[in-house]
N, C-alpha and C positions, 0 to 999 in steps of 0.2 A: 197284144196282137191276135189273141185267140188261138194261136198255134198250139198243138199238142204233139208230143214225140214219145214213142214207146221203144224200149230196148229189151232184148232178151238174148239168151244163149242159143246157139244153133250148132248142131253137129252135122257136118257135111261128110262127103266121102273121104276127105283128107283127114289125117290124124289131128286130133285136138278139136277144140270148139272154136266157133266164130261168134262174134257179137253182131247181131242184125238190128237195124233201126227202121222204124216206119213213122211217117209224118201225117198229121191231120192239119192241113194248112190253115183252116178256119172252121168254126163250128158248123157252118153250112156246107162244107166240102165233104168229100169222101176220103177215107184213109188211103194213102198211097201204099203201093206194094213195099214189103220189107226189102231192104238191101243190106249188104255187108257193110259194117262200120269200118271204113278204111283206116281210121286212126288207131284202131286196136289191132295188134298183131294176132295171128292164129294162136290159139291156146288161151286167149283171154276169157275171163268169166266174171260173174257177179257185177254187171253194169248197174250204175246208178246215175240219175239225171237230175238237174235242177235248173229252173229258169230264174232270172231276175225280173224286175218289173218292166224292164225295157225289151224283154224278149230274147236277150242273150242267153245262151245255153251252155252249161258245163256238164261234162261227163267224167266219171271216174270208174275204174275197174281194177281187177287183180290180174297180173300176168307174170308167170315164171318167177315167183318169189318177190315181186315188187308191186307197188301201187302206182298206177299211171292215171293221167288225166289229160283231157283236151277240151277246148272251148271254141265257141263260134259266136259272132255277132248275130243279132236278130235276123232270121231268115238267110243267114250266110253259110259259109263253109267252115268245117271244123279244122282246127290247127293240127299239126303233127302231135303225136303223143309226147307227154312230158312225164318223166319218171320222178316221183316224189320221195321214194325211199331208197336207201342203199340196200343192195342185195344182202340177204342174210336169212338165217333160219327163223321160221315161225311167223312170218308176216301173213296175216289173214285178210279176207275180203274187206274193202273199205266201206265206210258210211260217209255220205256227202250231204251238206246243207249249203244252200246258196241264199244270200240276202237280197233285199230289194234293190240295192245299189250295185250288185255284182260282186260283193265280198263273198268269200266262200271258206269253208273249213272241211277238211277230210280227216277222218279218224280211223284207226285200225288197231288191232291187237297184235302184239309180237310176243312170242313165247319160244323159249328154248329150255325145256324142263330142266330144273324146277323153277326157272326164273320167268316172270311174267310182267308185262307192263302194257299200258295203253299209250299210243303215240298219235300225233296229229300234225297237219300242215295247214297253214292259213294263207289267204290271199285278201289284201285290202282292196277296196273299190278302185278300179283302174290300175291296180298294181300287179306285181308278179308274186309267185308263190314263195313264201319264206321257208327256210330250212325246217325240217321236222323237229318237234319238241315233244317231251313227255307230258301227258296229262296226269297219269297215275305214277306214283313212285314204283321203282322196281321192287318186286316182292318175290320171296322164295316160298313157294307153296308147300304146305305140309303133305300134299298128296299130288301124284302126277296128273298130267293132262292140261290142256290149254284152257283159256277162258271159255266157258261153255256158251256164253252169249256175246257176240261181237258188239262193239259200241254203237250207240245211236247219237246223232248230233242235231242241233238246231241253232239258228241265228235269228236275232231280232233286229229291228230297224236301227238300233244304236250300235250295232256291231258286236253285241255281247253274244258269245258262243256258250252253249251248254252241252255237256256230254253225259251220257248215261251208259253204264256197263255193269257187269256182274262177274264175280270171281268166286271160285269154289275154295272152301277152307277145309279145316280138319273134319273128318267124318262126312256128314251130309250138310254141313253149313254152307250157305251161299249168300254172300253180301251183295246187296244192290247199292251202287254208288253213283254219285253225280258230282260234277265240278263245273265251275263257270270261268270264263275268261273275258274281261272287258276288251273292247277294240284296242289293239296295239299293246295290250298288257299281258301278264303271265296268267297261267291257270291257277285257280285256287286249290287249296288242299281238298282232297276228296271228302264229300259229305255222305254219311251213311243214311240211306233212305229206309232200309230194312235189313235186319240180319235174319234171313229166311232159311228155310230148309231146302235142300237141293231138289230142283225140278229142272229137267232138261227141256228147254224151250226158249223162244226168242224174247228179248226185251224190246219194247217199242217206246218211242217218244215222239211227240209232235209239239212244235212251238208256233207262235204267231208273231207278227211284227211288233206288237206291244210288249213282248217279253213274257207273255203267259206260256205255260208249258204243262203238258200232261204226260205221265209215264205209266206204262202198264207192263206187267210181267207175270209169269206163272209162278205161284207160290204153293205151299202145301197147307191145306186147310186142317181144321181140328180132327177130321175123320181120316186124315192121311191122303186124301185125294188132292189132285192138282186143282187150284182155283185161280181166277184172274184177279190180281191185286192192282190197285191204281193209287197214284198220288198226283197232286196238282200244285202248280205254283202260279199265283196271280200275276196279272200284267204288272210289270215294273217291280215285282217283289223279289225277295231273295230267299224266302222260307217256303219249304214244301209242306203240304198238308200231311197229316198222319195217314198212312196207307189204309184203304178199305177194300173189302172184297165185293166184287160186282156179280160174280157167277154163283150158281147154286152150290152149296157145300155138299150136296148129295150126289153130285155128278163130277166126273173128270172133265176139266175145262182147259182150253189152251188156244193157241193161234190168235192172240190178241192183235187187233189193228186199231189205230187211233186217227181221229180227225179233230182239228181245232181251227176255228175260223178267226177272222180278224176281230170280231166282236167279243170273242171269248166263249162262244158255244162249243161244247165238246161232246164227242161221241166215241164210244168204244164198242167194237164188235168182237165176238169170239165164238168158239164152238164148244158144245157140251155133248158128251157121249151118253147115249141112252142105254137102259138095261136091255133093250131089245137088240142091241148091237149097232144100231144106226146112230146118227148124230144130228144135231140141230145147230143153227146159227142164231145167236141172240145179240141184241144191241141195247145199250143203255145210253141215255142222253142226259147231259147237264147243261141247262140253259144259262147263258151269260148272266152273272149276278146272283145266281142261286148257289146256296152253300152245299147242296147235296145232289146226288144223282137220282134221276127218276128210276122207277122200277123197270127192270129189263123186259124186253119184248122179244118173242120168238118170231123171226122173219123168214127162216129157211129150214128145210127138212120138215119132218112131221113127228109130233108126239106119238101118234098112232100110225101103224103101217097102212098106207093108202091101198085102195082096191086095185088089184092087178099086179101089185108088187110082191113077188114071191120071196125075195131076199131082203137085204137091208136097204134102207134109204139113207144116204149119208150126205150131209152138207158140210163143206170145208172151205178153207182158204178165204175167209171173209175180208172184204175191204170196205172202208167207209170214207166218204168225202162230202164236204159242204160245197154248195153252189148257190149263190144268192141266199135266199131264205129257205133252202131245201137241203135235206140230208139224204144222200143216196148211198145205198149199200149194194155190193155185188158179192157173189159167192159161187162156188162150184157145187153142183148137186148131182149125185150119181145114184142109180138104182139098179137092182138085179131083177130082170123080168124073165119068166119062163118062155121058151120058144113055143110056137104054136104046133109044130109037127113033131119035133123031137125033144126029148127031155134035156135040154141044155139051158143054162142060165146065161143071159147076155147082159153085159154091163152097158148102161146108157148114161152118158154124162151131158150136162148142159150148164151154161153160164146163166145164172138168174140175177135179177136185180129188182129193187124196189126203192121208192123214195117217199118222203113225207115232208110236209111244210112244218117249219119250226113254229112254236107257239108265239102268238103276238106278245110284244113287250119283252121277248127274250133277246 
């Protein structure tokens, strides 16, 4: 349909947060003004959205110790909220994936120290939500604290679901794990992607209808700095590649984001901190059919301090997406500039973007 919908948290004058949504009815239209999402009660946070190929939309969010969801047909009205989890300690914000035919999976972590697990609920095409089930077995952790990275999920056109998560172990150990579930079947035993050293940061995963997937996470490099690590699974495959490092081992890196298109082209964006105190955004591309990632390119921030910038120039929160045969990246860029009359530093921030055509034959 060409429709786009955005959702975010909003704190009004009343206690707690509200979720607001805004619509872009078509690519040639203007964004409609944001409005309160009526299906989510006050105090709801962490909204996620997913379209199917027919334009039906599913939303999921966290509210008051439970995970909730609502859905609507293409260009229609959202249903009332549906609670997926039983109230209980330690339920965290959900991750949502929606398939081409309207099937969906929501995953979340549940912890009540020292016990931890990953849970999910699934919906078949045209069906209702099934009762929650465990993805990961219950674990008693050797050190306190919840899962440091909430799960990420993906669905392919066959209905196969994939989940990615991380759990802290003894000392600074941190295991990156994944599991699969065929349509209508049980979750597989967890597969260890990497037994890494602990870095506090998000895990990201993107999948495509053909069953390909790319995962990225912050790991610890040989110099002790945080680096961006990636692993990929080919379309229709079951085996993940050995993890590789995309970022510079000489800089602290983090905030990874991933895009994966239907053809198998993949892109990862991330930030790297400079010795000057600023930061840059870099992107690496892997063309469909290629076995390796291209050299990363700097697209945001500046290696050297631009003229007129008295303080730091920081680029952060990158996002990447494919559209047709183009890759688009967006990020936030902030700078400190000295005032003209008084000696004050003023922070100026803007949303930047760039795009590039994919190589022919990729």
